C-alpha positions in Angstrom: -17.1 -4.9 12.1 -18.8 -6.3 9.0 -16.6 -9.6 7.2 -16.7 -8.6 3.5 -15.3 -11.5 2.2 -13.5 -14.6 3.1 -10.2 -16.2 1.6 -9.3 -12.9 0.4 -7.3 -9.5 1.2 -7.0 -6.2 0.1 -4.7 -4.3 -2.2 -1.1 -3.1 -0.9 -2.3 0.0 1.1 -0.6 2.9 -1.0 -2.4 1.3 -4.3 -5.9 1.7 -4.9 -8.6 -1.3 -5.0 -11.8 0.8 -6.0 -13.6 1.5 -9.0 -17.2 1.5 -10.8 -17.5 4.5 -9.6 -16.3 3.5 -5.7 -19.0 1.0 -5.7 -16.5 -2.1 -6.3 -13.2 -3.3 -5.4 -10.9 -5.4 -6.5 -9.6 -8.0 -4.0 -6.8 -10.8 -4.0 -8.7 -14.7 -3.1 -6.3 -16.1 -1.4 -6.1 -19.8 0.4 -3.4 -20.5 3.0 -2.7 -23.8 1.5 -2.0 -22.2 -2.2 -1.2 -18.9 -2.0 -2.8 -15.8 -3.9 -5.0 -17.4 -6.3 -6.8 -14.8 -8.6 -8.1 -11.2 -8.6 -12.2 -10.6 -8.3 -14.3 -7.9 -7.8 -17.2 -7.7 -5.4 -19.7 -4.8 -4.2 -18.6 -3.5 -0.8 -21.3 -1.2 0.8 -24.1 -4.0 -0.1 -24.8 -7.6 1.8 -25.0 -9.0 -1.6 -21.7 -8.7 -2.5 -21.8 -9.8 -6.3 -18.2 -11.1 -6.3 -16.7 -11.1 -10.0 -14.1 -13.5 -10.7 -11.5 -11.4 -12.9 -8.3 -13.5 -12.8 -6.8 -16.9 -12.1 -3.0 -17.5 -12.9 -2.4 -21.2 -14.0 -2.6 -23.4 -11.1 1.2 -24.4 -11.3 2.4 -20.7 -10.3 0.7 -20.2 -7.4 2.6 -21.1 -4.0 1.8 -19.7 -0.2 5.2 -17.0 -1.1 3.3 -15.3 -3.9 1.2 -12.3 -3.3 -0.3 -10.3 -6.1 -0.9 -6.8 -5.3 -3.6 -5.3 -7.8 -3.3 -1.3 -8.8 -6.4 -0.1 -10.3 -6.7 3.4 -12.3 -8.6 6.0 -10.3 -10.2 7.1 -13.2 -10.7 4.4 -15.9 -12.1 0.6 -15.7 -8.6 -0.4 -15.7 -6.7 -2.9 -13.4 -2.9 -3.9 -13.2 -0.9 -6.3 -11.5 2.3 -7.9 -11.8 2.9 -11.8 -11.9 5.9 -14.3 -13.0 7.8 -11.4 -13.7 5.3 -9.9 -16.3 2.9 -6.5 -16.1 -0.2 -7.7 -16.7 -3.5 -5.2 -17.1 -7.4 -6.0 -17.8 -10.2 -3.8 -18.7 -12.7 -4.3 -15.8 -15.5 -3.4 -18.2 -15.2 -6.0 -20.9 -11.5 -7.2 -21.5 -9.6 -10.0 -20.9 -6.2 -10.2 -19.4 -3.1 -8.8 -21.0 0.0 -9.9 -20.7 2.0 -6.2 -21.5 5.6 -6.2 -20.5 7.9 -9.2 -19.3 11.6 -8.4 -17.3 14.8 -8.3 -19.4 16.4 -11.7 -19.8 17.8 -12.3 -16.1 15.9 -9.7 -14.9 12.5 -9.8 -12.2 10.1 -7.3 -11.4 9.1 -6.5 -8.1 5.4 -7.3 -7.6 4.0 -3.8 -6.8 2.9 -1.3 -9.4 1.3 1.8 -10.1 -1.1 2.7 -13.0 -1.5 6.1 -13.3 -5.2 7.5 -13.0 -6.1 7.0 -16.9 -4.9 3.8 -16.9 -2.1 4.8 -20.0 1.0 3.9 -18.5 2.3 1.1 -15.4 5.5 1.9 -13.5 7.2 -1.1 -12.0 10.9 -1.8 -10.9 13.4 -4.1 -12.5 15.9 -5.5 -10.8 18.6 -8.8 -11.4 17.2 -12.1 -10.1 20.0 -13.0 -8.1 20.6 -9.7 -6.4 17.9 -6.8 -4.8 20.2 -3.8 -6.9 20.7 -1.9 -8.8 16.8 -1.1 -9.6 15.6 0.6 -12.3 12.3 2.0 -12.5 10.6 1.6 -15.6 7.3 3.5 -17.0 5.3 0.8 -19.6 2.8 2.2 -21.9 -0.6 -0.3 -22.2 -1.2 1.3 -25.8 2.1 -0.1 -27.1 4.0 -2.0 -24.3 6.7 0.3 -24.6 8.9 0.5 -21.8 10.9 3.9 -20.3 13.4 3.9 -17.6 12.8 6.9 -15.6 15.7 6.6 -13.7 17.9 3.9 -11.7 19.6 3.3 -7.8 21.9 1.1 -7.3 20.4 0.4 -3.6 17.2 -1.4 -3.3 14.4 0.5 -4.0 10.7 -0.4 -4.1 7.5 0.7 -3.4 6.7 2.9 -6.3 3.6 4.9 -6.3 1.9 7.9 -8.4 1.1 11.0 -6.6 -3.3 11.3 -7.0 -3.1 14.7 -6.3 -0.1 15.3 -9.0 1.1 12.3 -10.5 3.8 14.0 -12.3 5.0 12.6 -9.2 6.1 9.5 -7.6 7.2 8.4 -4.4 9.3 5.6 -3.8 11.3 3.5 -1.3 14.3 2.4 0.2 13.7 -0.7 1.5 16.3 -2.7 4.0 16.3 -2.6 7.9 14.0 0.4 9.1 16.5 1.5 12.5 19.4 1.4 9.5 18.1 3.3 6.7 18.3 7.3 6.7 16.2 7.9 3.8 13.4 5.9 3.5 10.8 8.5 1.3 11.7 9.6 -2.1 10.2 11.1 -4.7 10.9 11.2 -8.2 9.7 14.4 -10.8 10.7 14.6 -14.3 11.8 18.3 -14.4 12.5 19.2 -10.5 14.1 15.7 -9.3 14.6 13.4 -12.1 16.5 11.2 -9.8 14.8 11.4 -6.7 15.1 12.6 -3.8 14.8 12.4 -0.3 11.9 14.0 1.4 12.1 13.2 5.3 15.2 14.2 7.2 15.2 11.2 9.4 18.2 12.1 11.7 17.4 13.4 15.3 19.8 13.9 17.3 22.1 11.5 16.3 20.0 8.7 16.2 17.6 7.4 12.8 13.9 8.0 12.8 12.7 4.7 11.4 9.9 5.3 9.0 7.9 3.6 6.7 4.9 2.5 4.8 4.2 6.1 2.8 0.9 6.9 1.5 0.2 9.9 -0.8 -2.5 12.1 -0.2 -5.0 13.1 -2.4 -6.0 16.3 -0.9 -2.6 17.7 -1.1 0.6 16.9 -2.6 2.3 15.1 0.2 2.2 11.4 2.1 1.3 10.3 5.2 4.5 7.7 7.0 4.2 5.8 9.9 7.8 6.4 12.2 7.1 2.6 14.2 8.1 2.3 17.6 11.5 0.6 17.2 13.0 3.6 15.9 15.9 4.9 18.4 14.8 8.4 17.7 11.5 9.8 18.3 9.0 11.3 18.6 7.2 8.4 16.7 3.7 7.9 15.2 2.3 9.5 12.1 3.4 12.0 10.3 2.8 13.9 7.2 5.9 14.5 4.6 5.7 17.0 1.1 8.1 16.7 -1.7 7.8 20.1 -2.2 10.6 21.6 0.2 7.4 22.0 3.5 9.0 20.7 6.4 7.5 17.2 8.1 5.0 17.4 11.0 4.1 15.2 13.2 0.0 14.4 13.3 0.0 12.0 16.5 2.2 10.3 18.6 2.1 6.5 18.8 4.2 4.1 20.0 2.7 1.0 17.9 2.0 2.4 14.0 2.4 0.1 11.5 0.9 1.5 8.5 -1.5 4.3 7.3 -4.3 5.6 4.9 -5.9 8.6 4.6 -9.0 9.7 3.6 -9.6 11.3 0.3 -10.6 14.6 2.0 -8.1 14.8 4.2 -9.8 15.0 7.6 -8.8 11.7 8.7 -6.4 8.9 8.8 -6.1 5.6 9.8 -3.7 2.8 11.5 -3.2 -0.1 12.0 -0.4 -1.7 15.0 2.0 -4.0 16.2 0.1 -5.2 19.7 -2.4 -3.8 21.1 -2.6 0.4 21.1 -3.1 1.0 24.3 -0.7 -2.0 25.8 2.8 -0.9 27.6 5.8 -1.1 25.3 6.2 0.1 22.0 7.1 -1.4 18.6 6.7 -5.3 18.8 7.0 -5.6 22.3 4.5 -7.7 23.8 2.6 -7.4 20.6 0.7 -10.9 20.8 0.0 -11.3 17.1 -2.4 -8.4 17.9 -3.2 -5.3 15.9 -5.4 -2.5 16.4 -7.1 -0.1 13.7 -7.5 3.4 14.8 -8.6 6.4 13.1 -6.8 10.0 13.4 -8.3 13.0 13.5 -5.6 14.9 10.7 -5.9 18.3 12.6 -6.3 17.5 16.4 -4.1 13.9 16.3 -7.2 12.5 18.2 -6.6 8.9 18.1 -10.3 6.9 18.2 -9.9 2.7 18.2 -12.4 0.9 15.3 -11.6 -2.8 15.5 -9.4 -5.3 17.1 -7.7 -7.8 14.7 -4.7 -10.4 14.1 -0.9 -9.0 13.0 0.9 -11.6 10.9 2.7 -11.9 8.2 1.6 -11.2 4.7 -1.5 -11.3 3.5 -2.3 -10.9 7.0 -1.4 -7.4 8.0 -4.6 -5.4 8.7 -3.4 -2.7 5.9 -6.3 -0.4 6.9 -7.7 1.7 3.8 -10.5 4.5 3.7 -13.2 3.5 1.1 -13.4 6.3 -1.4 -16.6 8.1 0.7 -14.9 8.0 3.9 -17.6 6.2 5.6 -15.7 3.1 6.5 -12.2 1.7 7.1 -11.9 -1.8 5.5 -9.0 -3.9 6.5 -7.8 -7.7 6.3 -9.2 -9.9 9.2 -6.7 -12.5 10.2 -7.7 -15.5 12.3 -4.2 -16.5 13.9 -5.2 -20.5 14.6 -6.4 -21.0 10.9 -4.6 -18.8 8.8 -7.8 -17.7 7.4 -8.2 -14.0 5.9 -10.8 -12.0 5.3 -11.8 -8.9 4.4 -13.7 -6.5 7.1 -15.8 -3.4 7.0 -16.2 -0.6 9.7 -18.1 2.3 9.8 -16.0 5.7 10.6 -17.7 7.2 13.7 -19.6 10.8 11.9 -18.9 12.4 15.5 -15.8 11.9 17.1 -14.7 12.9 20.7 
């Protein structure tokens, strides 16, 4: 494991942070004392990181509970994020941060947004300031700032993300206590499912399979998702789901899977865990603030441990992600004694038993 940058954390797992043909990475600079301080771009592959500051909010707006989650366009040098109830965009080549859209009076914006591959539109969820629902999904034009409503829900919907395989599909989540939500993963299409539809039947023999942290695939129309160790139903572990009618598939059983990502060629997945991957029990039982980074073979389900780190509240969730070329996994590496967070790199073995 190689530390990439201290005092920083990765974008959210289902967003993209890579740019400059995959050689650079947008990170959030973080201080335990003051919270998320801004955005910076670094080289992830080289020993010379060449950090380049991108954005720093006004000092009065920072704080330990404020989280800054950027999303970088897959095919354009542009990044978007939400801060203080507004969507911001930045052209990574030469531009200055621009406030694109501000929440309507009495409303706020959730802190996760999704930028299209070309960087021309941003999707974000807007909700009343005093409650979690109803939620309106907005699509905002980067060139004009115009906001169009895509759909609305009278329950707490969040985590919008475009499919990189076919971005006419948008996934979002029915948020809430995982063991009580029977329809967590939804997908929306402008003609096939304009209001969205649930894509994972979680009811199993009278119990609910508690799932979450879905991440769209790059090579296929679908997502990987974790069935948590706290699930009453089983089997627990890593699944694939699809919005086109294909049945969910258990890829690999695991009693402590938490977050997940998939390589762009679909060959590998990676999960982090709630506790040591090989410890007795499941979920958060005897977790001890430990999280393991585990490689999963998508064809066979075989698992290979890659690294061990700490597990704590945001931003100290490991949140493992593959580099675009699939040669390494990056993850947040937390120190529970100091609260320090660093981004670490772990090589992906080329030959796995």
